C-alpha positions in Angstrom: -198.5 137.0 9.5 -195.4 134.6 10.2 -196.2 132.3 13.2 -192.7 132.8 14.9 -189.1 134.3 14.6 -186.3 131.7 14.2 -182.9 132.7 15.3 -181.0 130.6 13.0 -177.6 130.3 14.7 -179.4 128.2 17.4 -181.5 125.0 16.7 -185.1 125.5 15.9 -187.2 122.3 16.0 -190.5 121.7 14.3 -192.4 118.5 15.9 -195.2 116.6 13.8 -197.3 114.8 15.8 -200.6 113.7 14.4 -203.8 112.6 16.3 -203.8 109.4 14.2 -200.9 106.5 14.4 -198.0 108.0 12.2 -196.4 106.1 9.4 -194.4 108.8 7.9 -194.2 112.8 7.3 -193.0 114.7 4.2 -192.0 118.1 4.8 -191.8 120.5 1.8 -189.3 123.7 2.8 -189.8 126.9 0.8 -186.9 129.8 1.9 -187.4 133.2 -0.1 -187.1 136.8 0.5 -189.9 139.3 -0.9 -193.6 138.8 0.1 -194.3 136.2 2.9 -196.9 134.2 0.7 -194.8 133.9 -2.3 -194.3 130.1 -1.8 -192.4 129.7 -5.1 -189.0 128.7 -3.9 -188.8 125.2 -2.8 -185.5 124.2 -1.2 -185.9 121.0 0.3 -188.3 117.8 0.5 -187.7 115.6 3.4 -189.4 112.5 4.3 -189.1 111.1 8.1 -190.3 107.9 9.6 -191.0 107.8 13.6 -188.8 106.0 15.8 -189.8 102.5 17.2 -192.3 103.2 19.9 -193.0 107.2 18.9 -195.8 108.7 17.5 -193.8 111.9 16.1 -190.9 113.2 13.9 -188.7 116.3 14.7 -187.2 118.5 11.9 -184.6 120.7 12.7 -185.0 123.9 10.6 -182.2 126.3 11.3 -179.3 124.2 9.7 -181.3 124.2 6.4 -181.9 127.8 6.4 -178.6 129.4 7.3 -177.2 128.4 3.8 -179.3 131.0 2.4 -178.7 133.8 4.7 -175.4 135.9 4.4 -175.8 139.4 6.1 -173.9 141.9 4.5 -172.9 145.6 5.0 -171.9 148.4 2.6 -172.5 151.3 4.8 -176.4 151.1 4.2 -178.3 149.5 7.1 -180.9 147.0 5.7 -183.4 144.4 6.8 -181.8 140.9 6.2 -184.0 138.2 6.9 -185.5 135.1 5.2 -189.2 133.9 5.1 -189.2 130.0 5.7 -192.5 128.3 5.0 -193.4 124.6 5.5 -196.0 122.3 4.0 -196.6 119.4 5.8 -198.0 116.2 4.8 -198.4 113.5 7.6 -199.4 110.0 6.6 -201.0 108.1 9.3 -203.1 104.5 9.1 -206.1 106.3 8.7 -206.7 109.5 7.3 -203.6 111.9 6.2 -203.3 115.1 8.0 -201.5 118.2 7.1 -199.9 121.3 8.9 -198.2 124.3 7.5 -196.1 127.2 9.2 -194.8 130.7 8.2 -191.7 131.8 10.0 -189.2 134.9 9.5 -185.6 133.5 9.8 -183.3 136.1 11.5 -179.2 135.6 11.8 -179.8 135.6 15.6 -179.3 133.2 18.6 -180.5 132.4 21.8 -178.4 131.7 25.1 -178.2 128.3 26.7 -180.3 129.4 29.5 -183.1 130.9 27.3 -183.9 127.4 26.4 -185.1 125.4 23.4 -186.5 127.4 20.0 -185.4 130.8 21.4 -187.8 133.4 19.8 -186.4 136.7 21.4 -189.8 138.4 19.9 -189.6 142.1 21.0 -190.1 145.6 19.4 -186.6 146.7 20.4 -183.9 144.8 19.0 -180.9 145.4 21.5 -180.0 144.2 24.9 -179.0 147.6 26.1 -180.9 150.5 27.5 -178.4 152.8 27.5 -176.7 153.9 23.9 -173.6 155.8 23.7 -172.8 158.3 20.8 -170.4 160.6 19.7 -171.1 164.6 19.6 -172.9 165.3 16.2 -172.7 161.6 15.4 -175.4 159.3 14.3 -176.7 156.0 15.7 -178.8 153.6 14.3 -181.6 151.7 16.7 -182.9 148.5 15.0 -186.6 147.6 15.8 -188.9 144.8 14.5 -191.3 146.8 12.2 -194.1 144.3 13.2 -193.6 144.4 16.8 -192.8 148.1 17.6 -195.5 150.7 17.1 -193.9 154.0 17.2 -190.7 155.5 18.8 -190.9 159.1 20.5 -187.5 161.3 20.8 -187.0 163.6 23.6 -184.6 166.1 24.6 -184.5 167.7 28.1 -188.1 166.0 28.8 -189.5 167.6 25.5 -190.7 165.5 22.5 -188.7 166.7 19.4 -190.0 164.0 17.1 -191.8 160.8 16.6 -191.9 157.9 14.0 -194.6 155.1 13.5 -194.1 151.8 12.3 -196.4 149.9 9.7 -197.1 146.2 9.4 -195.2 144.4 6.7 -195.2 141.3 4.8 -192.1 142.1 2.9 -189.1 140.7 4.1 -186.9 144.0 3.6 -189.4 145.9 5.8 -189.1 143.3 8.8 -186.1 145.1 10.5 -186.4 148.8 10.8 -183.5 151.3 11.5 -184.1 154.7 12.6 -181.8 157.5 13.3 -180.8 158.9 16.7 -180.1 162.1 14.9 -182.5 163.3 12.1 -180.2 162.5 9.1 -179.1 159.2 7.4 -175.7 160.7 7.5 -173.3 159.6 10.3 -171.5 163.1 11.0 -171.1 166.5 9.3 -168.7 165.5 7.0 -171.1 162.9 5.6 -173.9 165.4 5.6 -172.1 167.7 3.3 -170.8 164.8 1.0 -174.2 163.3 0.5 -175.7 166.6 -0.3 -173.0 167.1 -3.2 -170.9 169.2 -1.3 -166.8 168.8 -0.7 -165.1 169.1 2.6 -161.7 170.7 3.4 -160.2 170.1 6.5 -159.0 173.4 7.3 -158.1 174.6 11.3 -161.3 176.7 10.9 -163.8 173.7 10.0 -162.0 171.5 12.5 -162.8 174.1 15.4 -166.3 174.3 13.8 -167.3 170.5 14.2 -167.7 170.4 17.7 -170.1 173.2 17.9 -173.1 171.9 16.5 -175.1 168.8 17.3 -177.8 168.0 15.1 -180.8 166.2 15.9 -179.5 165.6 19.4 -181.8 163.9 21.9 -181.2 162.1 25.2 -184.0 159.6 25.2 -186.0 157.4 22.9 -189.1 155.7 23.9 -190.5 152.8 21.9 -193.7 151.3 22.2 -194.5 147.9 21.2 -198.5 146.9 22.3 -198.5 147.3 26.0 -194.6 147.5 26.2 -192.7 150.7 26.6 -188.9 150.4 26.3 -187.1 153.6 27.5 -183.5 154.2 25.8 -181.1 156.7 27.3 -179.1 158.4 24.6 -175.7 159.5 26.1 -173.7 162.1 24.0 -169.9 161.8 24.3 -167.8 164.8 23.8 -165.3 164.8 20.7 -161.6 163.8 22.0 -158.5 164.1 20.2 -158.4 160.5 19.0 -160.2 159.5 16.0 -163.1 157.8 16.5 -164.1 154.5 15.0 -167.7 152.9 14.8 -167.9 149.0 14.6 -171.1 147.5 13.3 -172.3 143.8 13.8 -174.9 141.7 13.8 -176.3 141.1 17.5 -178.0 138.3 19.0 -181.3 139.4 17.6 -179.9 139.4 13.9 -180.0 143.0 13.4 -177.0 145.4 13.1 -175.8 147.3 16.0 -173.5 150.0 16.4 -170.8 150.8 19.1 -168.3 153.6 19.0 -164.7 153.2 20.1 -163.7 157.0 20.8 -160.3 156.7 22.5 -157.0 155.7 21.6 -156.3 153.5 18.7 -153.3 151.8 17.3 -153.0 149.9 14.1 -150.1 147.5 13.0 -149.3 145.0 10.4 -148.2 141.3 10.7 -146.5 139.8 7.4 -145.2 136.7 6.5 -143.4 134.7 3.8 -140.9 132.1 2.8 -137.2 132.4 1.8 -134.8 130.6 -0.5 -131.1 130.6 -1.0 -129.7 131.8 -4.7 -126.9 130.7 -6.4 -125.3 134.1 -7.2 -121.7 132.8 -8.6 -121.0 133.9 -12.3 -118.6 130.8 -13.1 -117.5 132.7 -16.6 -116.0 135.3 -14.4 -115.9 133.8 -11.2 -117.4 136.2 -9.4 -120.9 137.4 -8.0 -122.8 140.8 -7.6 -122.6 141.7 -3.7 -125.8 143.9 -4.4 -127.9 140.9 -5.2 -129.7 138.9 -2.7 -128.3 135.8 -1.3 -131.5 135.1 0.7 -134.6 135.9 -1.3 -138.2 136.5 -0.5 -141.4 134.9 -2.2 -145.2 134.7 -1.0 -145.0 137.7 1.2 -148.1 138.6 2.5 -149.3 141.1 5.1 -152.5 141.5 7.3 -153.3 144.6 9.5 -154.6 144.9 12.8 -156.1 147.7 14.9 -156.6 148.0 18.7 -159.7 150.0 19.9 -160.6 151.5 23.2 -163.9 152.4 24.3 -164.8 155.7 26.5 -166.3 154.8 29.9 -169.4 152.8 29.6 -172.4 151.7 31.6 -172.0 148.0 33.0 -174.7 147.2 30.9 -172.3 147.3 27.9 -170.8 144.1 29.3 -173.9 142.3 27.1 -173.1 144.5 24.2 -169.3 143.5 24.2 -170.2 139.9 24.7 -172.5 139.9 21.8 -169.7 141.7 19.5 -167.3 138.8 20.4 -170.0 136.3 19.6 -170.8 138.0 16.2 -169.9 136.2 12.9 -170.1 139.6 10.8 -168.2 142.6 12.0 -167.4 146.0 9.9 -165.3 149.0 10.9 -165.6 152.7 9.8 -163.5 155.2 10.9 -165.4 158.9 11.4 -163.0 160.7 9.0 -163.4 157.6 6.1 -166.7 156.5 4.3 -165.0 153.4 3.7 -166.5 150.0 5.4 -163.9 147.6 6.3 -164.7 144.0 7.2 -162.8 142.8 10.3 -162.7 140.0 12.7 -162.4 140.4 16.9 -158.9 139.3 17.3 -159.4 139.4 21.0 -160.7 136.2 22.0 -161.3 136.3 25.9 -162.6 139.5 27.8 -163.1 139.8 31.7 -166.8 141.5 32.3 -165.9 144.8 34.3 -168.2 146.2 37.1 -168.2 149.8 38.6 -167.6 148.0 42.1 -164.6 145.9 40.9 -162.9 147.9 38.5 -164.6 151.8 39.1 -164.6 152.6 35.6 -165.7 150.3 32.8 -163.8 150.6 29.6 -162.8 147.8 27.1 -159.8 147.3 24.5 -161.0 145.1 21.6 -158.2 144.1 18.9 -159.5 143.3 15.4 -157.9 142.0 12.3 -158.6 143.4 9.0 -160.5 140.6 7.2 -158.2 140.7 4.0 -154.7 140.5 3.2 -153.3 144.0 2.7 -151.6 143.0 -0.8 -154.6 142.3 -3.3 -154.6 138.4 -3.7 -157.8 138.0 -4.8 -158.0 136.0 -8.1 
């Protein structure tokens, strides 16, 4: 089993301090996916000597590991972590000493107030105990497969189903995403398409979409050893606006969903350069008035979208904070299966409270993370 969890967006320090007098220390660092004990991929060999008067050396691991973890999302929720294995040989003035470690590296981080080497080792890999979902829409909940034991789903106090989780030493099984609904699809349209059907948006079908809510629950209980996490599921009714789901990597290194169910506005910003052309035909001593005297080139455009949440609990201040701090964010419209990489354009938000603001609601602007014109070469 891995010794501990590394959140590689924050520094992680390993300290080698022998019982004898330290001469030097060599660290062999293996970074890989797959089986925890498949230590065949040596990435770094580092030798350090102690500073004068010190009998220890310190290695910073996170900066070395980050190069090898790039979280991706194409609509499928997968566990994306790395195993980090260290083999340590400590040379002393007497007998050599040896050490080793096995870490799981996640694309997470700790806050300053959480201190050095933040582990954030828990079963439920989100900070919010209330999750908002849209009527007949799915939401995924990430758990640490080696910390959480089971999840129980309830509706009106009655158990409707349950899941158990099994310990694994395979990297692709460390983060488990389970559905709040009982389907991997996000909504009715995706359920039909995944079964090989076709969807024709007639008025009759549109009226039907709000009539059923497959797999509805209002509470999830996640058990991790002696710890019980109770998560309330709040279902928002459908509105006249097209809802958008934003998926981002949270502070625990897991993918997290948040729905923006209110008004959305798309826009485009273009830029380019111009030059003046010489239009004169000296043979006829004339010029064509339909031609551009000022011509454009290198014209590019980027689209943006402004999204609004519904009314939220105050604890979603933490979710918005983690969204703003995330380096990987994606956008999916409820009427479109396409996954769009985006970058939060909003750089500053003021946290809202029910005392100060009565209702907690957020507007976040996003830039699509690509040029509108295909410029990939």
